[in-house]
Biopython code that builds the backbone (N, CA, C, O; Angstrom):
import numpy as np
from Bio.PDB.StructureBuilder import StructureBuilder

atoms = [
    (1, "GLN", "N", (13.046, 2.973, -14.292)),
    (1, "GLN", "CA", (13.568, 1.659, -13.992)),
    (1, "GLN", "C", (12.755, 1.008, -12.746)),
    (1, "GLN", "O", (12.590, -0.209, -12.678)),
    (2, "VAL", "N", (12.365, 1.716, -11.973)),
    (2, "VAL", "CA", (11.628, 1.261, -10.782)),
    (2, "VAL", "C", (10.153, 1.667, -10.835)),
    (2, "VAL", "O", (9.857, 2.856, -10.954)),
    (3, "GLN", "N", (9.259, 0.753, -10.754)),
    (3, "GLN", "CA", (7.924, 1.043, -10.742)),
    (3, "GLN", "C", (7.229, 0.179, -9.645)),
    (3, "GLN", "O", (7.668, -0.881, -9.198)),
    (4, "LEU", "N", (5.961, 0.865, -9.248)),
    (4, "LEU", "CA", (5.168, 0.105, -8.248)),
    (4, "LEU", "C", (3.902, -0.204, -8.886)),
    (4, "LEU", "O", (3.311, 0.679, -9.507)),
    (5, "VAL", "N", (3.453, -1.325, -8.794)),
    (5, "VAL", "CA", (2.211, -1.795, -9.332)),
    (5, "VAL", "C", (1.246, -2.421, -8.275)),
    (5, "VAL", "O", (1.553, -3.427, -7.634)),
    (6, "GLU", "N", (0.026, -1.743, -8.130)),
    (6, "GLU", "CA", (-0.793, -2.272, -7.129)),
    (6, "GLU", "C", (-1.836, -3.263, -7.827)),
    (6, "GLU", "O", (-2.141, -3.246, -9.020)),
    (7, "SER", "N", (-2.249, -4.002, -6.989)),
    (7, "SER", "CA", (-3.376, -5.091, -7.592)),
    (7, "SER", "C", (-4.177, -5.355, -6.329)),
    (7, "SER", "O", (-3.816, -5.091, -5.183)),
    (8, "GLY", "N", (-5.406, -5.959, -6.740)),
    (8, "GLY", "CA", (-6.287, -6.492, -5.602)),
    (8, "GLY", "C", (-7.528, -5.620, -5.267)),
    (8, "GLY", "O", (-8.379, -6.013, -4.469)),
    (9, "GLY", "N", (-7.602, -4.427, -5.902)),
    (9, "GLY", "CA", (-8.646, -3.647, -5.706)),
    (9, "GLY", "C", (-9.905, -4.098, -6.341)),
    (9, "GLY", "O", (-9.872, -4.980, -7.199)),
    (10, "GLY", "N", (-11.076, -3.513, -5.948)),
    (10, "GLY", "CA", (-12.274, -3.928, -6.447)),
    (10, "GLY", "C", (-13.574, -3.682, -5.589)),
    (10, "GLY", "O", (-13.507, -2.990, -4.573)),
    (11, "LEU", "N", (-14.575, -4.164, -5.942)),
    (11, "LEU", "CA", (-15.835, -3.836, -5.173)),
    (11, "LEU", "C", (-16.080, -5.003, -4.300)),
    (11, "LEU", "O", (-16.017, -6.166, -4.698)),
    (12, "VAL", "N", (-16.403, -4.592, -2.921)),
    (12, "VAL", "CA", (-16.637, -5.503, -1.892)),
    (12, "VAL", "C", (-17.886, -4.990, -1.122)),
    (12, "VAL", "O", (-18.133, -3.784, -1.116)),
    (13, "GLN", "N", (-18.635, -5.837, -0.505)),
    (13, "GLN", "CA", (-19.700, -5.353, 0.421)),
    (13, "GLN", "C", (-19.140, -5.055, 1.749)),
    (13, "GLN", "O", (-18.116, -5.584, 2.179)),
    (14, "PRO", "N", (-19.984, -4.023, 2.505)),
    (14, "PRO", "CA", (-19.528, -3.759, 3.740)),
    (14, "PRO", "C", (-19.238, -4.925, 4.585)),
    (14, "PRO", "O", (-20.086, -5.816, 4.536)),
    (15, "GLY", "N", (-18.127, -5.130, 5.425)),
    (15, "GLY", "CA", (-17.954, -6.243, 6.281)),
    (15, "GLY", "C", (-17.027, -7.256, 5.554)),
    (15, "GLY", "O", (-16.594, -8.244, 6.146)),
    (16, "GLY", "N", (-16.734, -6.990, 4.265)),
    (16, "GLY", "CA", (-15.940, -7.955, 3.497)),
    (16, "GLY", "C", (-14.480, -7.557, 3.573)),
    (16, "GLY", "O", (-14.042, -6.590, 4.197)),
    (17, "SER", "N", (-13.801, -8.402, 2.878)),
    (17, "SER", "CA", (-12.269, -8.223, 2.850)),
    (17, "SER", "C", (-11.668, -8.225, 1.476)),
    (17, "SER", "O", (-12.134, -8.832, 0.511)),
    (18, "LEU", "N", (-10.553, -7.461, 1.486)),
    (18, "LEU", "CA", (-9.783, -7.424, 0.165)),
    (18, "LEU", "C", (-8.326, -7.497, 0.675)),
    (18, "LEU", "O", (-7.991, -7.122, 1.799)),
    (19, "ARG", "N", (-7.466, -8.028, -0.281)),
    (19, "ARG", "CA", (-6.117, -8.043, 0.094)),
    (19, "ARG", "C", (-5.346, -7.459, -1.145)),
    (19, "ARG", "O", (-5.237, -8.076, -2.204)),
    (20, "LEU", "N", (-4.818, -6.201, -0.911)),
    (20, "LEU", "CA", (-4.139, -5.402, -1.821)),
    (20, "LEU", "C", (-2.585, -5.937, -1.966)),
    (20, "LEU", "O", (-2.055, -6.451, -0.981)),
    (21, "SER", "N", (-1.942, -5.823, -3.071)),
    (21, "SER", "CA", (-0.633, -6.133, -3.241)),
    (21, "SER", "C", (0.057, -5.060, -4.032)),
    (21, "SER", "O", (-0.542, -4.470, -4.931)),
    (22, "CYS", "N", (1.287, -4.799, -3.721)),
    (22, "CYS", "CA", (2.009, -3.768, -4.456)),
    (22, "CYS", "C", (3.417, -4.333, -4.682)),
    (22, "CYS", "O", (4.209, -4.538, -3.762)),
    (23, "ALA", "N", (3.666, -4.566, -5.967)),
    (23, "ALA", "CA", (5.071, -5.176, -6.269)),
    (23, "ALA", "C", (5.976, -4.010, -6.928)),
    (23, "ALA", "O", (5.588, -3.398, -7.923)),
    (24, "ALA", "N", (7.037, -3.787, -6.387)),
    (24, "ALA", "CA", (8.005, -3.071, -6.966)),
    (24, "ALA", "C", (8.897, -3.710, -7.969)),
    (24, "ALA", "O", (9.536, -4.703, -7.620)),
    (25, "SER", "N", (9.008, -3.246, -9.178)),
    (25, "SER", "CA", (9.641, -3.911, -10.337)),
    (25, "SER", "C", (10.902, -3.083, -10.636)),
    (25, "SER", "O", (11.025, -1.903, -10.308)),
    (26, "GLY", "N", (11.856, -3.830, -11.309)),
    (26, "GLY", "CA", (13.117, -3.218, -11.581)),
    (26, "GLY", "C", (14.139, -3.925, -10.815)),
    (26, "GLY", "O", (13.877, -4.809, -9.998)),
    (27, "SER", "N", (15.436, -3.468, -11.131)),
    (27, "SER", "CA", (16.628, -4.095, -10.322)),
    (27, "SER", "C", (16.694, -3.333, -9.051)),
    (27, "SER", "O", (17.268, -2.249, -8.947)),
    (28, "ILE", "N", (16.053, -3.975, -8.049)),
    (28, "ILE", "CA", (16.129, -3.341, -6.653)),
    (28, "ILE", "C", (17.004, -4.156, -5.770)),
    (28, "ILE", "O", (16.994, -5.386, -5.741)),
    (29, "PHE", "N", (17.747, -3.397, -5.066)),
    (29, "PHE", "CA", (18.518, -4.000, -3.963)),
    (29, "PHE", "C", (17.729, -4.143, -2.663)),
    (29, "PHE", "O", (17.669, -5.192, -2.020)),
    (30, "SER", "N", (17.138, -3.017, -2.338)),
    (30, "SER", "CA", (16.587, -2.783, -1.061)),
    (30, "SER", "C", (15.568, -1.839, -1.081)),
    (30, "SER", "O", (15.611, -0.996, -1.976)),
    (31, "ILE", "N", (14.518, -1.806, -0.147)),
    (31, "ILE", "CA", (13.577, -0.713, -0.024)),
    (31, "ILE", "C", (13.454, -0.540, 1.422)),
    (31, "ILE", "O", (13.198, -1.550, 2.077)),
    (32, "ASN", "N", (13.622, 0.789, 2.142)),
    (32, "ASN", "CA", (13.405, 0.964, 3.408)),
    (32, "ASN", "C", (12.070, 0.870, 3.909)),
    (32, "ASN", "O", (11.727, 0.056, 4.766)),
    (33, "ASP", "N", (11.303, 1.725, 3.358)),
    (33, "ASP", "CA", (9.869, 1.868, 3.907)),
    (33, "ASP", "C", (8.836, 1.637, 2.963)),
    (33, "ASP", "O", (8.930, 2.221, 1.883)),
    (34, "MET", "N", (7.848, 0.876, 3.178)),
    (34, "MET", "CA", (6.668, 0.849, 2.228)),
    (34, "MET", "C", (5.406, 1.089, 2.891)),
    (34, "MET", "O", (5.185, 0.763, 4.058)),
    (35, "GLY", "N", (4.491, 1.731, 2.041)),
    (35, "GLY", "CA", (3.268, 2.026, 2.866)),
    (35, "GLY", "C", (2.101, 2.215, 1.822)),
    (35, "GLY", "O", (2.280, 2.204, 0.604)),
    (36, "TRP", "N", (0.961, 2.379, 2.408)),
    (36, "TRP", "CA", (-0.189, 2.516, 1.607)),
    (36, "TRP", "C", (-0.820, 3.658, 2.144)),
    (36, "TRP", "O", (-0.832, 3.951, 3.340)),
    (37, "TYR", "N", (-1.488, 4.471, 0.975)),
    (37, "TYR", "CA", (-2.118, 5.668, 1.229)),
    (37, "TYR", "C", (-3.417, 5.550, 0.415)),
    (37, "TYR", "O", (-3.518, 4.672, -0.442)),
    (38, "ARG", "N", (-4.430, 6.430, 0.670)),
    (38, "ARG", "CA", (-5.625, 6.428, -0.003)),
    (38, "ARG", "C", (-6.173, 7.780, -0.186)),
    (38, "ARG", "O", (-5.807, 8.688, 0.560)),
    (39, "GLN", "N", (-7.047, 7.982, -1.152)),
    (39, "GLN", "CA", (-7.600, 9.351, -1.583)),
    (39, "GLN", "C", (-8.897, 9.038, -1.924)),
    (39, "GLN", "O", (-9.070, 8.225, -2.832)),
    (40, "ALA", "N", (-9.947, 9.587, -1.303)),
    (40, "ALA", "CA", (-11.273, 9.621, -1.668)),
    (40, "ALA", "C", (-11.621, 10.796, -2.294)),
    (40, "ALA", "O", (-11.076, 11.840, -1.934)),
    (41, "PRO", "N", (-12.506, 10.793, -3.243)),
    (41, "PRO", "CA", (-13.173, 11.901, -4.028)),
    (41, "PRO", "C", (-13.237, 13.215, -3.134)),
    (41, "PRO", "O", (-13.883, 13.201, -2.086)),
    (42, "GLY", "N", (-12.625, 14.236, -3.518)),
    (42, "GLY", "CA", (-12.648, 15.617, -2.836)),
    (42, "GLY", "C", (-11.988, 15.699, -1.504)),
    (42, "GLY", "O", (-12.261, 16.578, -0.686)),
    (43, "LYS", "N", (-11.016, 14.654, -1.290)),
    (43, "LYS", "CA", (-10.334, 14.743, -0.008)),
    (43, "LYS", "C", (-8.976, 14.499, -0.328)),
    (43, "LYS", "O", (-8.627, 13.954, -1.375)),
    (44, "GLN", "N", (-8.131, 14.929, 0.639)),
    (44, "GLN", "CA", (-6.558, 14.743, 0.530)),
    (44, "GLN", "C", (-6.193, 13.385, 0.798)),
    (44, "GLN", "O", (-6.788, 12.609, 1.546)),
    (45, "ARG", "N", (-5.082, 13.147, 0.069)),
    (45, "ARG", "CA", (-4.493, 11.789, 0.309)),
    (45, "ARG", "C", (-4.145, 11.569, 1.769)),
    (45, "ARG", "O", (-3.704, 12.491, 2.456)),
    (46, "GLU", "N", (-4.331, 10.422, 2.214)),
    (46, "GLU", "CA", (-3.947, 10.237, 3.588)),
    (46, "GLU", "C", (-3.362, 8.802, 3.925)),
    (46, "GLU", "O", (-3.608, 7.762, 3.313)),
    (47, "LEU", "N", (-2.579, 8.954, 4.970)),
    (47, "LEU", "CA", (-1.770, 7.526, 5.179)),
    (47, "LEU", "C", (-2.653, 6.467, 5.788)),
    (47, "LEU", "O", (-3.428, 6.750, 6.702)),
    (48, "VAL", "N", (-2.550, 5.302, 5.313)),
    (48, "VAL", "CA", (-3.292, 4.336, 5.853)),
    (48, "VAL", "C", (-2.403, 3.378, 6.507)),
    (48, "VAL", "O", (-2.873, 2.846, 7.512)),
    (49, "ALA", "N", (-1.247, 3.049, 6.165)),
    (49, "ALA", "CA", (-0.303, 2.119, 6.986)),
    (49, "ALA", "C", (1.064, 2.221, 6.467)),
    (49, "ALA", "O", (1.234, 2.358, 5.255)),
    (50, "ILE", "N", (2.039, 2.166, 7.267)),
    (50, "ILE", "CA", (3.446, 1.987, 6.758)),
    (50, "ILE", "C", (4.230, 0.857, 7.521)),
    (50, "ILE", "O", (4.085, 0.622, 8.721)),
    (51, "ILE", "N", (4.991, 0.256, 6.760)),
    (51, "ILE", "CA", (5.673, -0.756, 7.426)),
    (51, "ILE", "C", (7.274, -0.485, 6.974)),
    (51, "ILE", "O", (7.604, -0.274, 5.807)),
    (52, "THR", "N", (8.085, -0.525, 7.962)),
    (52, "THR", "CA", (9.531, -0.110, 7.754)),
    (52, "THR", "C", (10.256, -1.382, 7.538)),
    (52, "THR", "O", (9.749, -2.485, 7.744)),
    (53, "SER", "N", (11.623, -1.159, 7.060)),
    (53, "SER", "CA", (12.604, -2.215, 6.909)),
    (53, "SER", "C", (12.723, -2.953, 8.168)),
    (53, "SER", "O", (13.073, -4.128, 8.065)),
    (54, "ALA", "N", (12.506, -2.500, 9.300)),
    (54, "ALA", "CA", (12.640, -3.134, 10.626)),
    (54, "ALA", "C", (11.266, -3.888, 11.042)),
    (54, "ALA", "O", (11.207, -4.535, 12.088)),
    (55, "VAL", "N", (10.236, -3.772, 10.213)),
    (55, "VAL", "CA", (9.046, -4.419, 10.287)),
    (55, "VAL", "C", (8.162, -3.653, 11.313)),
    (55, "VAL", "O", (7.211, -4.273, 11.789)),
    (56, "ARG", "N", (8.364, -2.461, 11.674)),
    (56, "ARG", "CA", (7.592, -1.630, 12.455)),
    (56, "ARG", "C", (6.533, -1.095, 11.659)),
    (56, "ARG", "O", (6.705, -0.646, 10.526)),
    (57, "THR", "N", (5.416, -1.144, 12.269)),
    (57, "THR", "CA", (4.189, -0.631, 11.488)),
    (57, "THR", "C", (3.456, 0.515, 12.127)),
    (57, "THR", "O", (3.468, 0.659, 13.350)),
    (58, "THR", "N", (2.842, 1.302, 11.349)),
    (58, "THR", "CA", (1.948, 2.364, 11.695)),
    (58, "THR", "C", (0.627, 2.374, 11.016)),
    (58, "THR", "O", (0.572, 2.212, 9.797)),
    (59, "TYR", "N", (-0.411, 2.549, 11.712)),
    (59, "TYR", "CA", (-1.738, 2.656, 11.154)),
    (59, "TYR", "C", (-2.408, 3.963, 11.432)),
    (59, "TYR", "O", (-2.139, 4.663, 12.408)),
    (60, "ALA", "N", (-3.332, 4.262, 10.484)),
    (60, "ALA", "CA", (-4.138, 5.242, 10.705)),
    (60, "ALA", "C", (-5.209, 4.890, 11.896)),
    (60, "ALA", "O", (-5.515, 3.709, 12.059)),
    (61, "ASP", "N", (-5.660, 5.693, 12.554)),
    (61, "ASP", "CA", (-6.658, 5.389, 13.634)),
    (61, "ASP", "C", (-7.889, 4.749, 13.044)),
    (61, "ASP", "O", (-8.474, 3.837, 13.629)),
    (62, "SER", "N", (-8.272, 5.223, 11.900)),
    (62, "SER", "CA", (-9.550, 4.760, 11.385)),
    (62, "SER", "C", (-9.384, 3.148, 10.786)),
    (62, "SER", "O", (-10.382, 2.485, 10.503)),
    (63, "VAL", "N", (-8.268, 2.722, 10.664)),
    (63, "VAL", "CA", (-8.086, 1.405, 10.222)),
    (63, "VAL", "C", (-7.405, 0.377, 11.138)),
    (63, "VAL", "O", (-7.141, -0.771, 10.781)),
    (64, "LYS", "N", (-7.144, 0.892, 12.356)),
    (64, "LYS", "CA", (-6.433, 0.044, 13.325)),
    (64, "LYS", "C", (-7.416, -1.053, 13.779)),
    (64, "LYS", "O", (-8.576, -0.772, 14.081)),
    (65, "GLY", "N", (-6.935, -2.296, 13.822)),
    (65, "GLY", "CA", (-7.670, -3.526, 14.189)),
    (65, "GLY", "C", (-8.352, -4.057, 12.970)),
    (65, "GLY", "O", (-8.804, -5.201, 13.000)),
    (66, "ARG", "N", (-8.455, -3.362, 11.967)),
    (66, "ARG", "CA", (-9.160, -3.898, 10.661)),
    (66, "ARG", "C", (-8.112, -4.261, 9.447)),
    (66, "ARG", "O", (-8.198, -5.224, 8.686)),
    (67, "PHE", "N", (-7.172, -3.314, 9.462)),
    (67, "PHE", "CA", (-6.131, -3.566, 8.333)),
    (67, "PHE", "C", (-4.812, -4.194, 8.903)),
    (67, "PHE", "O", (-4.517, -4.030, 10.087)),
    (68, "THR", "N", (-4.084, -4.861, 8.113)),
    (68, "THR", "CA", (-2.807, -5.323, 8.377)),
    (68, "THR", "C", (-1.836, -5.205, 7.288)),
    (68, "THR", "O", (-2.022, -5.824, 6.240)),
    (69, "ILE", "N", (-0.829, -4.468, 7.456)),
    (69, "ILE", "CA", (0.267, -4.297, 6.499)),
    (69, "ILE", "C", (1.373, -5.379, 6.577)),
    (69, "ILE", "O", (1.772, -5.763, 7.677)),
    (70, "SER", "N", (1.861, -5.864, 5.442)),
    (70, "SER", "CA", (2.993, -6.749, 5.690)),
    (70, "SER", "C", (3.819, -6.530, 4.487)),
    (70, "SER", "O", (3.451, -5.718, 3.638)),
    (71, "ARG", "N", (5.012, -7.265, 4.346)),
    (71, "ARG", "CA", (5.919, -7.042, 3.281)),
    (71, "ARG", "C", (6.801, -8.373, 3.050)),
    (71, "ARG", "O", (7.168, -9.030, 4.024)),
    (72, "ASP", "N", (7.117, -8.736, 1.786)),
    (72, "ASP", "CA", (7.893, -9.646, 1.430)),
    (72, "ASP", "C", (8.987, -9.208, 0.746)),
    (72, "ASP", "O", (8.841, -9.014, -0.461)),
    (73, "ASN", "N", (10.241, -8.974, 1.332)),
    (73, "ASN", "CA", (11.396, -8.503, 0.765)),
    (73, "ASN", "C", (12.008, -9.132, -0.384)),
    (73, "ASN", "O", (12.653, -8.501, -1.221)),
    (74, "ALA", "N", (11.798, -10.412, -0.420)),
    (74, "ALA", "CA", (12.189, -11.248, -1.537)),
    (74, "ALA", "C", (11.512, -10.965, -2.675)),
    (74, "ALA", "O", (12.092, -11.106, -3.752)),
    (75, "LYS", "N", (10.270, -10.552, -2.630)),
    (75, "LYS", "CA", (9.451, -10.082, -3.826)),
    (75, "LYS", "C", (9.309, -8.663, -4.034)),
    (75, "LYS", "O", (8.664, -8.201, -4.975)),
    (76, "ASN", "N", (9.944, -7.916, -3.104)),
    (76, "ASN", "CA", (9.769, -6.407, -3.138)),
    (76, "ASN", "C", (8.324, -6.141, -3.109)),
    (76, "ASN", "O", (7.862, -5.315, -3.896)),
    (77, "THR", "N", (7.576, -6.752, -2.291)),
    (77, "THR", "CA", (6.149, -6.617, -2.353)),
    (77, "THR", "C", (5.591, -6.082, -0.935)),
    (77, "THR", "O", (6.105, -6.498, 0.102)),
    (78, "VAL", "N", (4.721, -5.319, -0.913)),
    (78, "VAL", "CA", (3.874, -4.945, 0.239)),
    (78, "VAL", "C", (2.531, -5.339, 0.071)),
    (78, "VAL", "O", (2.008, -5.339, -1.044)),
    (79, "TYR", "N", (1.872, -5.709, 1.205)),
    (79, "TYR", "CA", (0.496, -6.209, 1.052)),
    (79, "TYR", "C", (-0.326, -5.291, 2.070)),
    (79, "TYR", "O", (0.239, -4.696, 2.987)),
    (80, "LEU", "N", (-1.561, -5.227, 1.863)),
    (80, "LEU", "CA", (-2.500, -4.712, 2.871)),
    (80, "LEU", "C", (-3.771, -5.390, 2.872)),
    (80, "LEU", "O", (-4.606, -5.209, 1.985)),
    (81, "GLN", "N", (-3.950, -6.242, 3.942)),
    (81, "GLN", "CA", (-5.057, -7.052, 4.153)),
    (81, "GLN", "C", (-6.233, -6.144, 4.872)),
    (81, "GLN", "O", (-6.022, -5.568, 5.939)),
    (82, "MET", "N", (-7.283, -6.089, 4.291)),
    (82, "MET", "CA", (-8.381, -5.172, 4.659)),
    (82, "MET", "C", (-9.453, -6.068, 5.110)),
    (82, "MET", "O", (-9.882, -6.862, 4.273)),
    (83, "ASN", "N", (-9.912, -6.077, 6.180)),
    (83, "ASN", "CA", (-10.922, -6.695, 6.810)),
    (83, "ASN", "C", (-12.074, -5.806, 7.410)),
    (83, "ASN", "O", (-11.853, -4.639, 7.735)),
    (84, "SER", "N", (-13.116, -6.301, 7.526)),
    (84, "SER", "CA", (-14.360, -5.511, 8.110)),
    (84, "SER", "C", (-14.375, -4.213, 7.376)),
    (84, "SER", "O", (-14.325, -3.166, 8.021)),
    (85, "LEU", "N", (-14.439, -4.205, 6.127)),
    (85, "LEU", "CA", (-14.425, -2.828, 5.208)),
    (85, "LEU", "C", (-15.728, -2.168, 5.459)),
    (85, "LEU", "O", (-16.776, -2.784, 5.652)),
    (86, "LYS", "N", (-15.604, -0.881, 5.445)),
    (86, "LYS", "CA", (-16.688, 0.051, 5.625)),
    (86, "LYS", "C", (-16.836, 0.841, 4.467)),
    (86, "LYS", "O", (-15.825, 1.031, 3.791)),
    (87, "PRO", "N", (-17.989, 1.374, 4.086)),
    (87, "PRO", "CA", (-18.091, 2.402, 3.041)),
    (87, "PRO", "C", (-17.050, 3.564, 3.021)),
    (87, "PRO", "O", (-16.555, 4.068, 2.013)),
    (88, "GLU", "N", (-16.811, 3.896, 4.330)),
    (88, "GLU", "CA", (-15.834, 5.019, 4.337)),
    (88, "GLU", "C", (-14.442, 4.553, 3.876)),
    (88, "GLU", "O", (-13.535, 5.381, 3.788)),
    (89, "ASP", "N", (-14.238, 3.246, 3.577)),
    (89, "ASP", "CA", (-12.854, 2.834, 3.124)),
    (89, "ASP", "C", (-12.775, 2.982, 1.617)),
    (89, "ASP", "O", (-11.756, 2.718, 0.978)),
    (90, "THR", "N", (-13.960, 3.438, 1.062)),
    (90, "THR", "CA", (-13.841, 3.640, -0.459)),
    (90, "THR", "C", (-12.770, 4.789, -0.909)),
    (90, "THR", "O", (-12.855, 5.969, -0.569)),
    (91, "ALA", "N", (-11.824, 4.275, -1.673)),
    (91, "ALA", "CA", (-10.978, 5.290, -2.159)),
    (91, "ALA", "C", (-9.998, 4.690, -3.130)),
    (91, "ALA", "O", (-10.068, 3.476, -3.325)),
    (92, "VAL", "N", (-9.184, 5.333, -3.696)),
    (92, "VAL", "CA", (-8.093, 4.895, -4.552)),
    (92, "VAL", "C", (-7.005, 4.807, -3.657)),
    (92, "VAL", "O", (-6.636, 5.765, -2.978)),
    (93, "TYR", "N", (-6.363, 3.444, -3.627)),
    (93, "TYR", "CA", (-5.341, 3.199, -2.628)),
    (93, "TYR", "C", (-4.001, 3.119, -3.478)),
    (93, "TYR", "O", (-3.861, 2.519, -4.544)),
    (94, "TYR", "N", (-3.078, 3.826, -2.808)),
    (94, "TYR", "CA", (-1.702, 3.955, -3.538)),
    (94, "TYR", "C", (-0.608, 3.343, -2.692)),
    (94, "TYR", "O", (-0.616, 3.430, -1.464)),
    (95, "CYS", "N", (0.270, 2.766, -3.332)),
    (95, "CYS", "CA", (1.397, 2.099, -2.832)),
    (95, "CYS", "C", (2.676, 3.160, -2.951)),
    (95, "CYS", "O", (2.914, 3.819, -3.963)),
    (96, "ASN", "N", (3.362, 3.191, -1.862)),
    (96, "ASN", "CA", (4.448, 4.090, -1.657)),
    (96, "ASN", "C", (5.737, 3.405, -1.108)),
    (96, "ASN", "O", (5.639, 2.680, -0.118)),
    (97, "ALA", "N", (6.965, 3.612, -1.724)),
    (97, "ALA", "CA", (8.179, 3.109, -1.276)),
    (97, "ALA", "C", (9.048, 4.241, -1.108)),
    (97, "ALA", "O", (9.126, 5.088, -1.998)),
    (98, "VAL", "N", (9.776, 4.337, 0.066)),
    (98, "VAL", "CA", (10.692, 5.111, 0.479)),
    (98, "VAL", "C", (12.090, 4.463, 0.629)),
    (98, "VAL", "O", (12.290, 3.371, 1.162)),
    (99, "GLY", "N", (12.978, 5.227, 0.121)),
    (99, "GLY", "CA", (14.397, 4.908, 0.227)),
    (99, "GLY", "C", (14.621, 3.519, -0.605)),
    (99, "GLY", "O", (14.840, 2.441, -0.052)),
    (100, "VAL", "N", (14.538, 3.700, -1.963)),
    (100, "VAL", "CA", (14.697, 2.471, -2.723)),
    (100, "VAL", "C", (16.176, 2.542, -3.250)),
    (100, "VAL", "O", (16.627, 3.502, -3.876)),
    (101, "LEU", "N", (16.845, 1.452, -2.933)),
    (101, "LEU", "CA", (18.372, 1.276, -3.479)),
    (101, "LEU", "C", (18.375, 0.307, -4.638)),
    (101, "LEU", "O", (18.147, -0.883, -4.421)),
    (102, "THR", "N", (18.607, 0.726, -5.785)),
    (102, "THR", "CA", (18.674, -0.097, -6.994)),
    (102, "THR", "C", (20.016, -0.908, -7.080)),
    (102, "THR", "O", (20.989, -0.568, -6.407)),
    (103, "ALA", "N", (20.045, -1.973, -7.914)),
    (103, "ALA", "CA", (21.175, -2.825, -8.154)),
    (103, "ALA", "C", (22.214, -1.854, -8.762)),
    (103, "ALA", "O", (23.396, -2.155, -8.596)),
    (104, "ALA", "N", (21.943, -0.820, -9.390)),
    (104, "ALA", "CA", (22.937, 0.024, -9.960)),
    (104, "ALA", "C", (23.480, 1.068, -9.005)),
    (104, "ALA", "O", (24.230, 1.980, -9.353)),
    (105, "PHE", "N", (23.022, 0.852, -7.720)),
    (105, "PHE", "CA", (23.536, 1.588, -6.494)),
    (105, "PHE", "C", (22.903, 3.072, -6.766)),
    (105, "PHE", "O", (23.666, 4.002, -6.506)),
    (106, "GLU", "N", (21.760, 3.369, -7.197)),
    (106, "GLU", "CA", (21.078, 4.416, -7.264)),
    (106, "GLU", "C", (20.076, 4.536, -6.166)),
    (106, "GLU", "O", (19.375, 3.552, -5.933)),
    (107, "TYR", "N", (19.916, 5.687, -5.422)),
    (107, "TYR", "CA", (19.072, 5.827, -4.341)),
    (107, "TYR", "C", (17.845, 6.653, -4.713)),
    (107, "TYR", "O", (17.992, 7.811, -5.105)),
    (108, "ILE", "N", (16.719, 6.132, -4.609)),
    (108, "ILE", "CA", (15.475, 6.730, -5.003)),
    (108, "ILE", "C", (14.700, 7.110, -3.730)),
    (108, "ILE", "O", (14.330, 6.234, -2.948)),
    (109, "SER", "N", (14.445, 8.464, -3.514)),
    (109, "SER", "CA", (13.851, 8.790, -2.392)),
    (109, "SER", "C", (12.535, 8.329, -2.204)),
    (109, "SER", "O", (12.193, 7.943, -1.086)),
    (110, "ASP", "N", (11.692, 8.319, -3.228)),
    (110, "ASP", "CA", (10.262, 7.705, -3.079)),
    (110, "ASP", "C", (9.789, 7.470, -4.524)),
    (110, "ASP", "O", (10.144, 8.109, -5.514)),
    (111, "ARG", "N", (8.872, 6.375, -4.468)),
    (111, "ARG", "CA", (8.044, 6.096, -5.702)),
    (111, "ARG", "C", (6.726, 5.786, -5.207)),
    (111, "ARG", "O", (6.458, 5.354, -4.086)),
    (112, "TRP", "N", (5.836, 6.077, -6.255)),
    (112, "TRP", "CA", (4.308, 5.970, -5.997)),
    (112, "TRP", "C", (3.717, 4.921, -7.126)),
    (112, "TRP", "O", (4.163, 4.914, -8.274)),
    (113, "GLY", "N", (2.820, 4.162, -6.746)),
    (113, "GLY", "CA", (2.148, 3.477, -7.767)),
    (113, "GLY", "C", (1.001, 4.312, -8.287)),
    (113, "GLY", "O", (0.815, 5.453, -7.866)),
    (114, "GLN", "N", (0.271, 3.779, -9.152)),
    (114, "GLN", "CA", (-0.777, 4.441, -9.975)),
    (114, "GLN", "C", (-2.169, 4.314, -9.224)),
    (114, "GLN", "O", (-3.141, 4.967, -9.607)),
    (115, "GLY", "N", (-2.226, 3.495, -8.198)),
    (115, "GLY", "CA", (-3.303, 3.335, -7.556)),
    (115, "GLY", "C", (-4.206, 2.259, -7.876)),
    (115, "GLY", "O", (-4.170, 1.814, -9.024)),
    (116, "THR", "N", (-5.073, 1.734, -6.973)),
    (116, "THR", "CA", (-6.058, 0.698, -7.287)),
    (116, "THR", "C", (-7.336, 1.146, -6.579)),
    (116, "THR", "O", (-7.240, 1.705, -5.487)),
    (117, "GLN", "N", (-8.420, 0.950, -7.091)),
    (117, "GLN", "CA", (-9.802, 1.578, -6.668)),
    (117, "GLN", "C", (-10.304, 0.390, -5.729)),
    (117, "GLN", "O", (-10.355, -0.779, -6.112)),
    (118, "VAL", "N", (-10.668, 0.825, -4.460)),
    (118, "VAL", "CA", (-11.460, 0.033, -3.620)),
    (118, "VAL", "C", (-12.829, 0.672, -3.351)),
    (118, "VAL", "O", (-12.965, 1.809, -2.900)),
    (119, "THR", "N", (-13.727, -0.075, -3.635)),
    (119, "THR", "CA", (-15.099, 0.359, -3.436)),
    (119, "THR", "C", (-15.902, -0.506, -2.475)),
    (119, "THR", "O", (-16.121, -1.685, -2.753)),
    (120, "VAL", "N", (-16.339, 0.040, -1.369)),
    (120, "VAL", "CA", (-17.018, -0.824, -0.440)),
    (120, "VAL", "C", (-18.602, -0.261, -0.581)),
    (120, "VAL", "O", (-18.892, 0.910, -0.340)),
    (121, "SER", "N", (-19.401, -1.090, -0.930)),
    (121, "SER", "CA", (-20.695, -0.806, -1.194)),
    (121, "SER", "C", (-21.655, -2.025, -1.119)),
    (121, "SER", "O", (-21.245, -3.154, -1.387)),
    (122, "SER", "N", (-22.903, -1.789, -0.760)),
    (122, "SER", "CA", (-23.915, -2.981, -0.790)),
    (122, "SER", "C", (-24.539, -2.982, -2.106)),
    (122, "SER", "O", (-25.384, -3.832, -2.388)),
]
sb = StructureBuilder()
sb.init_structure("model")
sb.init_model(0)
sb.init_chain("A")
sb.init_seg("    ")
for serial, (resi, resn, name, xyz) in enumerate(atoms, 1):
    if name == "N":
        sb.init_residue(resn, " ", resi, " ")
    sb.init_atom(name, np.array(xyz, "f"), 0.0, 1.0, " ", f" {name:<3s}", serial, name[0])
structure = sb.get_structure()
């Protein structure tokens, strides 16, 4: 019933920008925390940024000052504005939602999107 769909990925040159979006679909009442993770080939999935329901944010050191996470609760959507992109940012970016309360009063501990490819290359 609840799915997360990412969008906005693509190919960008170093120094460029991308804005990722992740919309949670379904009959959702609320979502506690939303975040972005990424996984490069041959590497473990790592945290990029998290934004809580209290709008507190956490960023990986590697993206601080360059990425900004935000959310629109009315749309059940989380965004990741990525500026000054580097080749090292190349990865599949996954959206994550924690603590999803549905309109049917079901509590979902976590949901993951299918990922969107971000490639930073000249």
